[in-house]
N, C-alpha and C positions, 0 to 999 in steps of 0.2 A: 745385373748388379745385386748386391746384398739387399735384402729387405730392410727397410728402416724400422727401427724399434724405438718407439717414443715412450717416455715415462708418463706418470700420472700428471694430469693437469694441475697447475698451481692451486686451484680451488678444490681439488680432489682431497678428501680427508686422508688418502693414502700418501700424499706428498710429504716430503721431508719437513717442510715448514710446519705443517700441522702436527706431525709426529713430535718434533722438538717442542712445539708449544704445549702439546698434551703432557709430555714428560715434565716440563717446567711447572705446569699447573698442578700435576700430581705431586711433584716435589714440594711446591709451596703449600699445598693442602696438607700434606703429611707433616710438614714443619709446623703449620698452624695448629693442627690437631694435637701434636705432641706438646707444643708450648701451652696450648689451651688446657690440656689435661693436667700438666704439671702446675700451672698457675691455679687452676681450679682446686686441685688437691691441696696445694700449699695454703691457699686462702681458706678453704674449708677447715683444714686442720687448725689453722691459726684462730679462726672464729670459734671453733669448738673448744680450743684450749682457753680462749678468753672467757667463753661462757662457763667453763669449768672453774676457772679462777674466781669469777664473779660469784658463782653459786657457793663455792667454798667460803669465800669471804663473808657472804651473807649468813651462811650457816654458822661460822665461827662467832659472828656478832650476835646471832640469835642464841647460841649456847651461853655466851657470856651474860647476856641479859637474863636468860632463864635461870642461870646459876645465881645471879645477884638478886632477882626479884621473886623467883619461883613461879612466875606467871609466863604464859605463852606470849612471845613477842607478836606484834601486829603483822609482821611480814613473814611469819612462819606458821606451821601447823603442828599440832601435838596430838597424836592419835596412836592407836594400837597397830600392831603389825597386820592384823586382819583387815584393816581398812586401807592398807597401802597397795599399790599396784604390784603384781607378782614379780616383774623384773627387778623392781627396786628392792623388794624383800630378799630376792636371791643375791643381789649385789651387796645388800647389807649383811646377809649371812656370810658371804665370802670375805667381808672386811672385818668381821668381829674378831677373828683370830689376831689381827694386828692392832686391834683397838682403834681403827680408823673410821672415818666417815665413808659413806657409799655414794657413788654418782651414777646417774642413769639419764641417758639422752632419750627423751620421749618424742618420737617423730611419727606423726600421723598426717602425711601430706594430703592436701596442699596447705592447710591453714593451722596446723598444730605442731609447734616446735617448742619444747620445754626442756630445760636442763634441771634435773632434780638432784638435790643433795640432802642426805639424811644421816642422822647420828642417833644412837640409842641414849635415852636418859633414864631417870629413875622410874620405878614401878613398871618396867618393861615397855614403856611407851617410847615412841620415836619422834624426834623433832625433825621436821622436813621444811625445806624452802624450795621454791621454783623460780627459775629465771627464764624470762621470755626470750627465745632465740629467733623470733620472726624477722627482726630487723637485720640480723646477721645473714639469715637465709636470703632475704630480699636483696641485700647487698651483693651476695654471691651470684644470684641470678642476674642482677644488673651487670656484674663483671663478665659473666658468660656471654650475655648479649653484646657487650662492648667488644669482646674478643672476636666474636663472629663477624660483627660489622667491620672491625679493623682488618680481619682476614679478607673479607670480600672487597674492601676498598683497596687493599694491597694487590689482590688479583686483578682488579679493574685497571690498575696501573701496570702490573707486571706483564699481563697477557698481551696488550698492544705492543709494548716494548719488545717482548719476545718475538712476536710475529714480524715486527720490522727487522729485528736483528737476524732472524732465521730467513726472512725473504731475501736479504742481501746475500747471505751465504747460498741460498737456494738459486738465486739469479746467477751467481758465479758458477755453480754446478751445472745449471742448464746451458749456460754459454759454453762450458767445457764439453758437455755431451753433444751439443750441436756441432761444435768444431770437430770433435772426434768422428761424428757421422759424415761430415764433409770430407775428412781425410779418408775414411773408409770408402766413400763414393768416388774417390779419385782426385779430389782437390788437395794435392800435396803441398800447396802453398798456404793452406789455412793454418793459422796458429791461434792458440788460446791467448797467449800473452799474459802479462802481469797487470791485473786490474786493482788499483788502489795500493795502499801501503801494507796490507796484511801480509804477515809471514806465518802461514799456518800450513796444515796438511793439504788444503785445497791448492795453495800456491805451489807446494812441492809436486802435487799430482799434475798440475798444469804444466810445470816445467818438464816433468817426465814425459808427458804426452807430446809436448813441442819437440823435445829431444828425440823421441821416437819418430815423429814425422820427418825431422831433418835427416835422421839416419836412413829411414825408408826412402826418402826422396833421393839421397845420395846413392843408395844401393840400386834403385831403379834407373837412375841416370847412368850409373856405371854399366848396368845391364844393357841399356839402350845403346850406349856408346860401343859396347862390345859387339852387339848385334850388327850395328852399322859398319864397324871396322871389319868384322869377319866377312860381311857381304861384299864390301868393297875390295878386300884383299883377295877374295875368291873369284872376283869377276874376271880378272886378267887371265889366271890359269884356266878358268872355265872356258873362256873364248878360245884358248888354244886347244882345249879338249874337243870343243864343238867342231873346230876346223879339222882337227886330226880325225875325228870320227867320220866327218864327211868324206875323207879320202879313203876310207876302208871299203872293201868290195861290198856291193849291194847284196850279193847272193850268199854271203858268208853268215852262218848262224851266229858265230861268236861276235862278229862285227855288229850284227843286228842287236844283240844283247847289250853291247857297249853303247850303241847309239841310244837305246832305250834308257839306260842308266844315266847317260849324259843329259838327255832331255829332262829326266826327273831332277837331276842335280841343278840344271839350269832353272827349272821352275822354282826350286827351293830358294836359290840365291835371289831370283827376281822377287819372290815373296818377302824375303828378308830385307831387301832394299826398299820395297814398298812399306813394310812395317817401320823401318827406320825413318822414312820420309814422313809417315803419319805421326810418329812419335815426336819428330822435330817440329811439327806444325808447318811443314813446308808445302802442304797441299792446299789448294783452293779450288772451289767449284766454278765451272763456266756454265752459267745457266742458259737454258733455252726452253722454248715451248715444246713439250714432248707429249705425243699421244701415248699414254702409258700402255694401253692394250696392245698396240702394234709393237712397241718395244719389247714387252714381255713375251709376246708370241714369237718374235724373231729370236730372242735369246733362248727360249725354250726349245726351239727347233734346232739350234746349233749345238745344244748340249748333248752329252752322251747319255744313253738310256731313255726310256720312254717317260713322257710327262703327260698327265691329264690336266689340260688347261681349261679354266672356266673364267669367262669374262662376264662380270655382273656390273654393268654400268661403269666401265673404266673412264677415268677423267683425263683431261689434258692438263699436265702440271708443268710448272716452270722448275726445271731441275737440270742436272748434268747427266745426260744419257750415258756417257762412258762410265761414270761411277755407279749409276744404277745397274748397268750391265755387269760391272765387276762384282757388285754385291750379290745380284741374282745368280751369277755364274758360280760363285763360291757356295751359296746356299744350296744350289742344285747338286754341286759336286759333293758337298757334305751329306746330303740326303741319299744320293746314290751309293756313296762309299760306305756310310755307317748305318743306313736305314734299310728298309725293305720295300719293294714295289707294292702298290703303285705310289709314285710321287705325284702329289697334287699341287698345282699352282692356281691360286684364285686371285683375281684382280677385282676389287670393289672400290670404286672411286679412286682415291689416291693411296689405297692400302693394297699391299701385296703379301699374300701368305703362301708359305711353302711347307708342305706336310708330307712326311713319309709314314710308313706303317711298321717301323722297326721298334727297338727297345726304348726309344725316347732319349732325351738328353739326360746325362748324368746329373745327380743332385749337386755336385760341386759347380758345374757350369750354371745351373739355374740359380745357385746362391751367390756366386762370385763373378759370373760373366765369363766369356771366353778368355782363356789364358794361353799364351804362346807356348808351344812345345808340350802341351798337355791335352790329351784326347779324352780324359775322364775315364769312364768305365771300359773294361776290357771287351765287353760284348759289343761295343760300338766300333770295333775294328781298330786298325792301325792308321797312323797319320802323324803329322808334325804339329797339328793344332794351330796353324797360321791362317787357315781359310776363314774361320769365323772371327778371328782377331782382326783380319783385314776388313771383313764386311762391317764389323762394328766401327772401326776407324773411318771407313768411307762414309758410313751413315752419319757419323758426327760431322764430317766435312760438309755434307749436304744439309745439315740441320734436321735430319730425319731421326726417327726413333726405331731402333731395331730391338725387338723383344723375343725372348726364347721361353718356350713352355712345352709341356707335354700335353698332347690332345687327350680329351676325356676317353675316347675310344682306343687309345694307344697310339704310339708314334710321336716323333718330334715335330714341333710346330714353331716355325719362325715367322714373325710378323714385322713387315717393314711399313712404317707410316711416313709417307713423304709429306712435306708441306703442301697444303691444299692449293688449288688453282687460284 
């Protein structure tokens, strides 16, 4: 059967739930950063504009008082350009052409925030005022901390909600993948079904998988009915051929060829009938206590071609000897037909292994199991592909496990594990 492929564990960071959560967290963080930057800049610009307006108002009031009294106001300074900070002098020089005042924001973090306003007066002196901007800066810092706290609080709410919402979707996807694996393993009655009231892409995918399973089941049922019908329809004319072949002369070469081909056709029809019974579930095991070593030795002796038999502590098992014989006969026939001598049979406890030294089983058989009318690789010879299909079906009737692999040293290896004693 095909190897099972399982996705990451729900707690694995590679799972879809955590990927969705990470994307939501990144999106929320990006939105918080953008909003925080915009609010910070708008608030900073508004605070600086307010500081400028206040400094200008103080400067205008100081100019009016200086013009009226001729004395320096208490909240202003009157000094020469040489005593002023360089940036303020340059700003003042740039504003003289328009006859305006000059503004300069003096920032020396973390404790020095002043808004300067200056205007030239008589005698080349400059009237200046300073406005303390520390309160505005502290308000801005408090706003930044509040934005960060609000973003963290929002994430503390959004992340669990996202995990819960993503887990519900993840659970639906895991249910769908488990059901798809069951269908791939042969359980064609498995269906995903509709879970909940959601009408989304997962629902559409589930409906598509269920529709595929129904179509596959119908197609396989039609194939099984066709196989059974063909086998039953061929049975009557085949018996006529067998009877007619028996009437042909024994010493005629052409008659011998006809009898050989009729026997091959009879074997094929019997195999088809057996497959159809297995498909229909009409077979049941008749259990008995069987010494496995003796049974395998007897079957190996009756088979065509040489067999190397090795008994390593064979057990007495409760099974159907006729079906075990049928399985072993088909495995030996497959090994002789498609493999290379020597063919080795080993019995260990309730396990039987059959190994040849040919090219081994083809990859398609190892991946998907035996398929009727498919022999796999060309180097394994010709055949109708029913022997291993029948062996697998008979093993299922016995409740046994039949596995196919390629031996490390080369050759095909089939292992039959019967229920223990």
